[in-house]
N, C-alpha and C positions, 0 to 999 in steps of 0.2 A: 922609834919613828915609824912611819908608814912603810909598807913593803910592796914592791911591784912584783906581781905574781901572775899566776893563772895562764898556763899553757898546757903542755902535755905532762902527764904524770911521769914520775921517775922513781927508781928504787932508792932506798935509804939504808942506813946501817940497821942493826938488829936490836937497838935499845928498846926497852919497853917501860911503860908506866905501871905503877903498882895497882891501879884500879882501872878497869875497863867496863863500861856499861854493858851488862849482860843481856838486857832486854832490848827489843827493837824499838828505836825511837821513831815514832810515826807522826808526831804532831808538833806544830810550832808552839803550841800552848804548853807551858811547863806544868808538870804534875807535882804540885807542892805537897800532895798527901803523903809522899814517901819520906818526907823530912830531909834533914841534911842540908838545909838552905839557911843562908843569912841574908837578910833583906836591907836595902838602903833606899831612902828617898833622895832623888836628885832634883834640885831646884835649878831651873834655867830661865833665861829671859824669854823663852817661848812657853814656859809652863813647867809642871812637875811630872816626873815619872818615877816608877819604882822598879828596882832590879833585884833579882834573887841570885845570889852567888852559890854555886854548887860546891859545898865543902866536902862532899863524898867523892866525887869524881874529878874535881879540880882543886884539891886542898891547897896546893902551893899558890896558885893564882888567886884563890879566894883570900888567903892570908895576906898576900901581897897587896891586893886591893884595899883590904882593911887597914893596913899600915898607912897607905896614902890617905885614906879617909881620916884616920886618927890624927895625922899631922896637918890636916886641912889643906893638903897639897892641891886637891882638885878645885878648891875655891879660887875663882878667877881665871881658870883656863877656858879656852874657846873651842868650839867645834871648827877645826881648821881644815878639814877635808870632807866635803859633802857631795855625794853623788846620788841624785834623786832616784836613780834606777838601780842602786846597789847598796850603799852603806852611808853611815855618818861616823866620823872619826874625831876623837877628842882625847884629852887626858894628859897633854904635855906642853901645849903652846899657850903663852899668855897673849894678851891683846897686841903686844909688840912683836908677835911672831918669833919670839926668842924661846927656845926650848928650856924648860926648867930643869934644874939639876935633880936627877932621880936617885933612887936607891939602887942597890946591886940588882942585876937581872935575875930572873927566875928560870928554872929548868922547864923545858917544854913538857906539856901534858897533852899534846895534840892527839895522842893515841887513846884518849880516854873514852872514845865512843860517842861523845856528844857531837851533834851534827850542826852544821851552819844553816839552821833554819832562820826564817824571818823573825826578828826580835831578839835573836840570841846575842849575847855579850861575848866579844872575841878579843883576845890579846893580840896586839901587833908587835912586829919585831923586825930585825934586819934581815935582808936577803941572805939565804944560805947560812943563817945563824939561828938555829932553832932555839937556843937557850939565851936569847938576848932580849926577851920581853921585859919591859919595866912598867911604866905608868900608862902608856898609851893604849887605848882600846877603841874598838868600833862596835857598832850595833848594825846587824844586817837589816836592810830594808826589804830585801827579797831573800828567798832561799839562795844561798851561794855555795853550792857543792864544790866549786872549784877552789874554795879555801881549805878543803879538808886534807887530812893526812894522805900523802901520796898523790894529791891532785894539783898542788901548787907547782910552779915551774922549778922550784928547788927541791920538791919532793917532801919537805918536812911538814907542811901544813901549819895552820894556825890553831891555837888552843881556844876552844869554847869553854867558858867558865861560868856561865849563867845565862840569864835572859830577862827581858822586860816582863813584869807581871801586872803592871798597871800603868796607864798613860801612854800606850803605844801611839795614840793620836798625836801626842806632843812630839814624839820622835819623828813621826811622819811629817809634822809641820816643819820641823827642823830640816828634814830632807828636801823640802820643797822651796827653801829660801833661794833667792837669786845668788848665783855664784860666778866667780871669775877664775879661769884657769891660771895657775901660777907655776913657776919653774921649781919652786922649793917645797911647797906643802900640798900641792894637788889643787882641788877645786875649792877655793876659799870663799865663804859667804861674803857678799858685798857689805853686809852689816853684821858685826860680830854677834854671834850667839854664844852667850856666856853661861858657864856653870857657876852659880853663886854659892851653892852649899850642897854638901852630901852628908847625910846623917843616917845612923842606924835606925831601923824601925822594925816593928813586929811584922812578920810575913803574913799576908792575908791567908784566909782559909783556903781559897782557891785563886788561881791566876785568872785575870780577865782573858777572854778568848782572843787569840791573835789571829785576826782575819786578814785575808790578802789585801794588800794596798790597792785601792781603786784608782786607776789612771783615766782621766777624761781627756781623750784625744779625738781629733776629727776623723775617726775611723768609722767604717772602712770606705775607701775610695772605690768607685766602680771602675775597676781596671779589667774590662772584659774584651778588649780588642787587641789580639796578639799581633795585628799588623800595624798598629798605631805606633809611630815614633814618640819619643818623649815630647810632650807639649810644653814648650818653654813659655808660651804666651800667658799661661796662668800665673807665672812668677813662682816665688817660694822655692827656688832652686839655687844651689851653689855649684859652680862649675870648676873643674880641675883638669889640668893637662898632665897626663902621666907619660913620661918619656921612658921608653923601654929600649932594650938592645935590638928590638925588631921594628921599632917605629913608635909613633905617638898614639896614645888613646885618650880621647877627650870624654870626660864624664860629667853628667849633671846629677847632683845629689839632692834628693827630695827632702827639704827641710820642713815641709808641712806634714807629710804623712809618715815620715820616719825621723822625727826631730831628735830623739836621743841617739839613734844610730848615726845620723848625719853629724851631730856634735862630736861623737866619738871619732868618726873618720877624720873630721876636720882637725881635731886636736892632734891626731897622729901625723897628719900632713904638716901642721904647724911645727911640730917637734922634729920634723925631718926623719921620722921613724922609718918610713918606707924606703928612703934613699939607700940604694945598694943591696936591697933584698931581691928575691927571685920569685918567679912563678915556679913553684916546686911540685905542682900536681896538675897534669895536663891530660885530659881524657877526651878523645874525639867523640863527636856527637853527644857531648855532655857539657863540659865547662873547663875553664882554666882557673886555677886557684893560686893565690900568692899573698904576700903581706905579712909573713911571719918568720921566714927562714932565710939565712944567709947562703951565699954560694957554697959554703962548706956544709950545708944542711944542718946548721946549728939553729936552734929555736931562740929567737930574740925575746928578752924579757919585756913583758907588756904591762900596761896599766890594768886596773880592775876590770873584771868582766861586766858586761852590760845586760840589761833585761831585754828579752825578745820583743820585737814589734811586728812579728810575723802575721798578726791579726789585722794589719793595716789595709789589707785588700790589694796591695801591689803584688803582681804575679811574676813568677820566674819565667818570663818570656825570653826569647833569644835577645841578647844584647843587654839584658838587665843585670845590674850588679847586686849581689846579696852577701850577707855575712855568713862565714863559716863558723861552725861551733862543734862542740863535742855532743854526746848524747844528752847532756843536760841542757834544757831550753835556754837558760840564762847564762850561758858560758862563752858567748862571743867576745873576742877581744879585738885583735887587729886584723885577722885574716879575712879575706873576702874572696868571692869568685864571680866570674862573669859567665853567664849562660851562653852557650853557642847554639842551642836549640831550645824550644819550649820545653821546660821541665815541670810539667804539671804535678808530678809526684812530690815536688819540693814545696808546693803551696800549702798553706795552713789547712785548708779544707780537705785536701787530698792526702796529706802526709800520714804515714803509718803511726806516728806518735801523736798526731793531733795538734802538733805545734808548727812544724815546717821551718822554713828559713826566711829570714827577714830580707826582703827586697828594699833597697833604699836609694835607687836611682838607676841610671842606665847610660850606655854609650851613646854619645851624640856625634862622635867623629872617630875614625880609625877602627871601625869594625873589621876592615880588611886585615888590620894588624892582629886583632884577636883571632881571626880565622887562620892566619899564618902560624900563630903560636900554638893553636890547638892541634895542628897537623905535624908538628916536629916529632922526630924520633925520641922515644922515651925508653927507660929501663928501670929496673929496681936497683936503688942505690942506698946503702946504709940502712937497709931494711924498709925503705920507703918505695912504694910502687909508683909508676907513672911519672917519674922524674925526667925532665928533658936531658938528653945526653949532652947537649951543649947548654950551659946555664943561660937562661933568659932573665936578664936583670931589669929591675926597676931602677933606673938611674936617678929619677927625681919625680916628685909630684908637687905641683905648684898651683895656686889659685889662679883662675883666669876669669875674664868677663864672660858671662853666658852670651852666646851669639844671639843677635837679633833675629826674631822669627821672619 
């Protein structure tokens, strides 16, 4: 089944896989010239694509996939979890959303050195169960470094065992289908996308180039006035009331210029994910950060990471809310921060990494509460700096009507 991952890295035991890729993996396009691949054509209701399984560096998972193909197990399964900004997942659910009976799980090969680039084929598994992968797999739509060994929230990582070598446009088309969030399988396509057949085929001489997915969005907005409040008159906002132990903060989320980030935030709100978490990082003259840790400073398990929208033109002005992330651009999950000053260095055009941090809305009420929070006493706790001495909790986040201008 699918795995909720993606937060801070953690240590793991000292098991090792027999084969580790010794050369630096630098391209999303597979190099078929080295051999050691077995290829399969996958026929779907959106078109055909071809995958190459790496029998050298993921022999167990390659053999496992072949067994499922030989038994025609994949014929009739659907893409049950589709995130246009992250991944498409399939391999276990029929159209009735009942999981098919699988073979015995395979041992993790997540340390094989294969990386979670766009187009790569990845085995999914149970949380904190590295050796539980069966038939389910995903294909990365973007580079997903947070899926790697030592980077998932349980530390074990996911095993890459091949990649798309033809028909990535079909995979992208699958990733763009309309979906609805569900409680059991993730973001299910509104119309089933079916795998009708998987058959062995000769590997092509070379893989088709795997180019970055192009997103056409209404970017960038001209957000050039740091004195301007959020302009609710244009519409395309969703508003939320965040009740904290210091008072209420009202937020307007920009669904036009940060659509994927807004959808991500809204889903966490709908799930009640933020209720009971804390503002765990508070720095005067900078920002307040929350949305990921419990009062015990334990990191809560999140959904998949999302792609950055930092190029949307929205700026990290005082009062704006933005997504926190690791050094990887597409690693934001649930954590956010509210700027208490203009932080130009966090904007895409000024950031040292050329990416910056995605702004997706701003405070429309309760900025005095934000200012109170940012000035509380802090200390280093459990190895974390800038933690409030008295926990500042997020008691609830609920949708509200955006106020009339």
